[in-house]
C-alpha positions as CSV (number, residue, x, y, z in Angstrom):
1,M,16.8,19.2,11.7
2,R,14.1,20.0,14.2
3,K,10.9,17.7,14.4
4,D,8.7,20.5,13.4
5,D,10.4,21.6,10.4
6,C,8.3,19.4,8.2
7,M,5.5,21.8,9.4
8,E,7.2,24.7,8.2
9,L,7.2,23.7,4.6
10,D,4.8,26.1,2.9
11,E,3.7,25.0,-0.5
12,R,6.4,27.1,-2.4
13,K,9.2,25.3,-0.8
14,K,7.6,22.4,-1.1
15,K,7.4,22.8,-4.8
16,I,10.9,23.9,-5.0
17,L,12.0,20.8,-3.3
18,K,10.2,18.3,-5.5
19,A,11.7,20.1,-8.4
20,I,15.1,19.7,-7.1
21,I,14.6,16.3,-6.3
22,A,13.0,15.0,-9.5
23,N,15.9,17.1,-11.6
24,Y,18.5,15.3,-9.6
25,L,16.8,12.0,-10.1
26,E,17.0,12.4,-13.6
27,T,20.2,13.7,-13.9
28,G,22.3,12.9,-11.1
29,E,23.6,16.5,-11.5
30,P,23.5,19.1,-8.4
31,V,20.7,21.4,-9.5
32,G,21.0,25.4,-9.4
33,S,18.6,27.9,-9.1
34,R,18.0,28.9,-12.8
35,T,17.5,25.1,-13.5
36,I,14.3,25.3,-11.0
37,S,12.9,28.7,-12.3
38,K,12.6,27.0,-15.6
39,Y,11.6,23.8,-13.9
40,T,8.4,24.9,-12.0
41,D,5.2,26.8,-12.7
42,L,6.0,29.2,-9.8
43,N,7.1,32.4,-12.0
44,L,9.8,33.0,-9.6
45,S,13.1,34.9,-10.0
46,S,16.2,33.0,-9.5
47,A,17.5,35.5,-6.5
48,T,13.9,34.7,-4.9
49,I,14.6,30.4,-5.4
50,R,18.2,30.9,-4.4
51,N,16.7,32.4,-0.9
52,E,14.2,29.5,-0.8
53,M,16.9,26.9,-1.4
54,A,19.0,28.5,1.3
55,D,16.2,27.7,3.6
56,L,15.7,24.4,2.5
57,E,19.5,23.9,3.0
58,E,19.6,25.2,6.6
59,M,16.4,23.0,7.3
60,G,18.3,19.9,6.6
61,Y,16.2,18.9,3.2
62,I,18.9,20.0,0.5
63,I,23.0,20.4,0.6
64,Q,25.7,22.1,-1.4
65,P,28.2,19.4,-2.3
66,H,30.5,22.0,-3.5
67,T,30.7,26.2,-2.8
68,S,30.2,26.6,-7.0
69,A,27.9,23.5,-7.3
70,G,23.9,23.4,-7.0
71,R,22.2,21.5,-4.6
72,I,21.3,18.0,-4.2
73,P,18.9,16.1,-1.7
74,T,20.0,14.7,1.8
75,D,18.4,11.7,3.0
76,T,15.6,13.8,4.9
77,G,14.8,15.4,1.5
78,Y,14.6,12.0,-0.2
79,R,12.3,10.9,2.9
80,F,9.8,13.9,2.2
81,Y,9.5,13.2,-1.3
82,V,8.7,9.6,-0.8
83,D,6.3,10.3,1.8
84,S,4.7,12.7,-0.7
85,L,4.6,10.1,-3.1
86,K,2.5,7.9,-0.8
87,E,0.1,10.6,-0.3
88,E,-0.6,10.8,-3.6
89,K,-2.4,7.2,-3.4
90,E,-2.2,6.7,-7.0
91,E,-4.3,4.3,-8.2
92,V,-2.4,1.2,-9.2
93,E,-3.8,-1.1,-12.1
94,E,-2.8,-4.9,-12.4
95,T,-0.5,-5.5,-15.0
96,K,1.0,-8.7,-16.6
97,S,4.8,-8.5,-17.4
98,A,5.6,-10.5,-20.7
99,L,8.5,-11.8,-19.2
100,L,7.2,-13.4,-16.1
101,E,5.8,-16.7,-16.8
102,R,4.1,-19.3,-14.7
103,V,6.4,-22.2,-13.3
104,D,5.8,-25.1,-11.4
105,R,8.7,-24.9,-9.2
106,M,8.7,-22.0,-6.8
107,E,12.9,-21.3,-6.8
108,L,12.9,-20.9,-10.8
109,L,9.7,-18.3,-10.4
110,L,11.5,-16.3,-7.6
111,K,14.4,-16.6,-9.7
112,Q,12.8,-15.1,-12.7
113,V,11.3,-12.6,-10.8
114,A,14.5,-11.2,-9.4
115,K,15.9,-11.2,-13.4
116,V,12.6,-9.5,-14.3
117,L,12.7,-6.7,-11.9
118,A,16.5,-5.9,-12.6
119,Y,15.8,-5.9,-16.4
120,N,13.0,-3.3,-16.2
121,T,14.4,-1.3,-13.4
122,N,18.3,-1.1,-14.1
123,Y,19.0,-1.6,-10.1
124,A,20.0,-4.4,-8.2
125,T,17.3,-7.2,-7.0
126,M,16.6,-9.6,-4.2
127,V,13.8,-12.0,-3.8
128,S,13.5,-14.4,-0.6
129,A,11.4,-17.6,-0.7
130,P,8.2,-17.7,1.6
131,N,9.2,-17.9,4.9
132,Y,7.0,-21.3,6.1
133,K,8.2,-24.5,7.8
134,K,8.5,-26.8,4.7
135,T,7.0,-30.2,4.5
136,V,8.0,-33.2,2.5
137,K,6.0,-33.9,-0.8
138,F,8.2,-36.8,-1.9
139,I,11.3,-38.8,-1.8
140,Q,13.1,-40.7,-4.3
141,L,16.2,-42.9,-3.8
142,S,18.2,-44.3,-6.6
143,Q,21.4,-46.0,-6.4
144,V,24.7,-44.4,-7.9
145,D,27.2,-47.1,-7.5
146,S,28.0,-49.9,-4.9
147,E,28.4,-47.3,-2.1
148,N,26.3,-44.1,-2.9
149,L,22.8,-43.7,-3.2
150,L,21.3,-40.1,-4.6
151,A,18.0,-38.7,-2.7
152,V,16.0,-36.4,-4.4
153,I,13.6,-34.8,-1.8
154,V,10.9,-32.4,-2.7
155,V,9.5,-30.1,-0.6
156,D,6.6,-27.5,-0.7
157,G,6.8,-25.0,-3.4
158,N,8.2,-27.7,-5.6
159,I,11.9,-27.2,-4.0
160,V,14.0,-30.2,-4.8
161,K,17.0,-30.9,-2.8
162,N,19.5,-33.4,-3.9
163,Q,21.3,-35.4,-1.2
164,M,24.3,-37.7,-1.8
165,I,24.3,-40.7,0.8
166,R,27.1,-43.1,1.4
167,V,25.8,-46.9,2.5
168,N,29.2,-48.6,2.2
169,E,27.5,-51.5,0.6
170,P,25.6,-52.5,-2.6
171,L,22.1,-52.7,-2.1
172,E,19.5,-54.9,-4.3
173,N,17.1,-52.7,-6.4
174,E,14.2,-54.5,-4.6
175,N,16.0,-52.9,-1.3
176,V,15.9,-49.4,-2.8
177,L,12.6,-49.8,-3.6
178,K,11.4,-50.9,-0.1
179,F,13.3,-48.2,1.4
180,N,11.5,-45.5,-1.2
181,I,8.0,-46.8,0.3
182,L,9.2,-46.9,3.8
183,L,10.5,-43.3,3.7
184,N,7.4,-41.8,1.7
185,T,5.1,-43.5,4.1
186,F,6.3,-42.0,7.1
187,L,7.6,-38.9,5.7
188,Q,5.4,-37.6,3.3
189,G,3.5,-34.1,4.6
190,A,6.1,-34.2,7.5
191,S,8.0,-31.2,8.9
192,L,11.0,-31.2,10.7
193,D,9.0,-30.6,14.0
194,D,7.1,-33.6,12.9
195,I,10.2,-36.0,12.8
196,N,10.8,-37.5,16.3
197,L,12.2,-40.3,18.1
198,E,9.5,-42.6,18.3
199,M,9.0,-42.2,14.2
200,I,12.4,-43.1,14.0
201,Q,12.6,-46.1,15.7
202,T,9.0,-47.5,14.3
203,M,10.9,-46.9,10.7
204,K,14.5,-48.8,12.0
205,S,12.3,-51.5,13.4
206,Q,10.6,-52.0,10.0
207,A,13.8,-51.8,8.5
208,G,15.1,-54.6,10.1
209,E,18.7,-55.7,9.2
210,Y,18.7,-52.8,6.9
211,A,18.6,-50.2,9.9
212,P,22.1,-49.2,10.3
213,I,21.4,-48.3,6.3
214,L,18.2,-46.8,6.8
215,E,20.2,-44.6,9.5
216,N,22.4,-43.1,7.1
217,I,19.8,-42.4,4.6
218,F,17.6,-40.8,6.9
219,Q,20.3,-38.4,8.4
220,G,21.2,-37.1,4.5
221,I,17.6,-36.8,3.9
222,I,16.9,-35.1,7.4
223,D,20.2,-32.6,6.3
224,A,18.3,-32.0,2.8
225,I,15.1,-30.7,4.5
226,H,16.7,-28.5,6.8
227,D,18.8,-26.9,4.2
228,A,15.3,-26.6,2.3
229,N,14.2,-24.6,5.5
230,E,16.9,-22.5,5.5
231,L,16.0,-18.8,4.0
232,E,16.6,-19.0,0.2
233,I,17.4,-15.3,-1.6
234,Y,18.0,-15.0,-5.1
235,T,19.7,-11.7,-6.5
236,S,19.7,-10.3,-9.5
237,G,21.4,-7.1,-11.4
238,T,24.2,-6.4,-8.9
239,T,26.2,-5.1,-11.5
240,N,24.0,-2.5,-12.5
241,I,25.2,-0.7,-9.4
242,L,28.2,0.1,-11.3
243,K,26.1,2.2,-13.6
244,Y,25.5,4.9,-11.0
245,P,28.7,7.5,-10.5
246,E,28.0,8.1,-6.9
247,L,28.4,4.5,-6.1
248,G,31.5,4.2,-8.2
249,D,33.8,4.2,-4.8
250,I,35.8,0.9,-5.5
251,S,36.4,0.0,-1.9
252,K,32.5,0.7,-1.4
253,T,31.4,-1.1,-4.5
254,S,33.3,-4.0,-3.5
255,E,31.6,-4.2,0.1
256,L,28.1,-4.0,-1.6
257,L,29.1,-6.8,-3.9
258,E,30.2,-8.9,-1.1
259,T,27.0,-8.0,0.6
260,F,25.1,-9.4,-2.3
261,E,27.3,-12.5,-2.1
262,D,27.2,-13.5,1.3
263,K,23.7,-12.5,1.8
264,N,23.7,-12.6,5.8
265,E,23.0,-8.8,6.0
266,L,20.1,-9.2,3.7
267,S,18.7,-12.0,5.7
268,H,18.2,-10.0,8.5
269,L,16.9,-7.0,6.4
270,I,14.1,-9.9,5.2
271,E,13.3,-10.9,8.5
272,E,13.0,-7.0,9.6
273,T,10.3,-6.2,6.4
274,V,8.3,-9.1,7.1
275,N,7.9,-8.7,10.8
276,K,6.7,-5.0,10.1
277,D,3.0,-4.1,9.7
278,N,2.4,-2.0,7.0
279,E,-1.1,-1.7,4.9
280,D,0.3,-2.0,1.6
281,G,3.5,-4.1,2.6
282,I,5.9,-1.6,1.1
283,H,8.7,-0.1,3.2
284,I,11.5,2.3,1.9
285,Y,14.7,2.7,3.2
286,I,17.0,5.7,2.3
287,G,20.5,5.9,3.0
288,E,21.3,5.9,6.8
289,E,17.8,4.4,7.3
290,T,19.2,1.2,5.8
291,P,19.7,-1.7,8.1
292,V,22.3,-3.3,6.0
293,E,25.9,-1.4,7.1
294,N,27.3,-1.6,3.4
295,M,24.3,-0.2,1.7
296,K,23.9,3.1,3.7
297,D,25.0,5.1,0.0
298,C,22.0,3.4,-1.3
299,S,18.1,3.2,-1.3
300,I,16.2,0.0,-0.5
301,V,12.6,-0.7,-1.4
302,T,10.9,-3.6,-0.1
303,A,7.5,-5.3,-0.9
304,T,6.0,-8.5,1.0
305,Y,4.0,-11.2,-1.2
306,K,1.8,-13.5,0.9
307,M,1.5,-17.0,0.0
308,P,-2.5,-18.6,0.5
309,E,-1.2,-20.6,3.5
310,G,0.0,-17.3,5.3
311,A,3.7,-17.5,4.5
312,K,5.5,-14.5,3.7
313,G,8.4,-13.4,1.3
314,T,10.1,-10.3,0.6
315,I,10.7,-8.6,-2.8
316,G,13.6,-5.9,-2.8
317,I,14.9,-3.3,-5.1
318,I,18.5,-1.7,-4.2
319,G,19.8,1.5,-6.1
320,P,21.0,4.8,-5.5
321,K,19.5,7.4,-3.2
322,R,18.4,9.0,-6.4
323,M,16.3,6.3,-7.6
324,D,13.0,6.5,-9.6
325,Y,10.9,5.9,-6.3
326,K,7.4,6.5,-8.3
327,K,8.2,4.0,-10.8
328,V,10.0,1.2,-8.4
329,V,7.0,1.4,-5.5
330,N,4.1,0.9,-8.5
331,T,6.4,-1.8,-10.0
332,L,6.6,-3.8,-6.8
333,K,2.8,-3.1,-6.2
334,N,1.7,-4.4,-9.6
335,L,4.3,-7.7,-9.2
336,T,2.9,-8.4,-5.7
337,I,-0.6,-8.4,-7.5
338,E,0.7,-10.7,-10.0
339,L,2.1,-13.0,-7.5
340,D,-0.8,-13.3,-5.4
341,D,-2.7,-14.3,-8.4
342,I,-0.1,-16.6,-9.6
343,F,-0.1,-18.6,-6.1
344,K,-3.8,-18.4,-5.6
345,K,-4.3,-20.3,-8.9
346,G,-1.5,-22.3,-8.1
347,K,-3.4,-23.4,-4.8
348,E,-6.7,-23.8,-6.4
349,V,-5.1,-26.5,-8.9
350,N,-3.2,-28.1,-6.1
351,D,-6.4,-28.5,-4.3
352,D,-8.4,-29.9,-7.4
353,G,-5.7,-32.6,-7.5
354,Q,-4.6,-31.6,-10.8
355,K,-1.5,-30.5,-12.7
């Protein structure tokens, strides 16, 4: 398609194209001229509509999958439809989902968001945790047996990491308590970047004869903090993909489900989305525009939410190219408003020193 083809779409072609796409989104079946003649208010004959459809096909907005079939949108057609929805600038009202309850732990909230979206949209969903470097809020050591300690490390967002640490010798409860005090004194409020050789040497010095044990404990805690800083992605509704016949190819579906399971490619998508500058934080990838190789037959709509401290995360909905874009975009806009409100109130509570 030529670059100036969008300029050649007159109002009649635009209405016919929108009608084709809207009908295909609803039915998943190729759309014929007779259907469009009943669907629009143009009062045109089927023959005239067929001519317009032939022009739209030549311009690359629709294709005819089979000789005797109607037309279906191309990626270019979907892009026109999505861009026209944006131009409508429909007023978005803030809604409060009954399924989305405030919870104190970040990962539980984000998992709940993914489930709510999958349930409400009937598509697959993904939600990433905020991308800031996390600091330690609290460390609790407890003895499991004579050779092992369990370290519970709580970091920003009330994300909890458990780490089993081998110490090779029994410790008195008094010594475990001293380790707890020492670790919290030095590490509370610290990120990985704040932990340096001088801090480690000072801690080992204060541990005295237990310095070798502290070294093992310390390494286990560092591993847990590092793990907490890895990008967490929560997914839900992946089997919803199987409901759409156009995504039903067994080999492609298998690869798609593996992408949700592995999440490496989803990480690249999230990084790209977060780094994009967009007024409303909404990004729509259609077919070949999608940066995830195994999702080229899908569309992905993402939204960016922001924490009060400035960190960002991504919410994404993945479905067929005939997804209900209007509903999906409005759902994401409303959800980001709701999350912003939850995070803002959470910060205000924390600043007041209340639970």
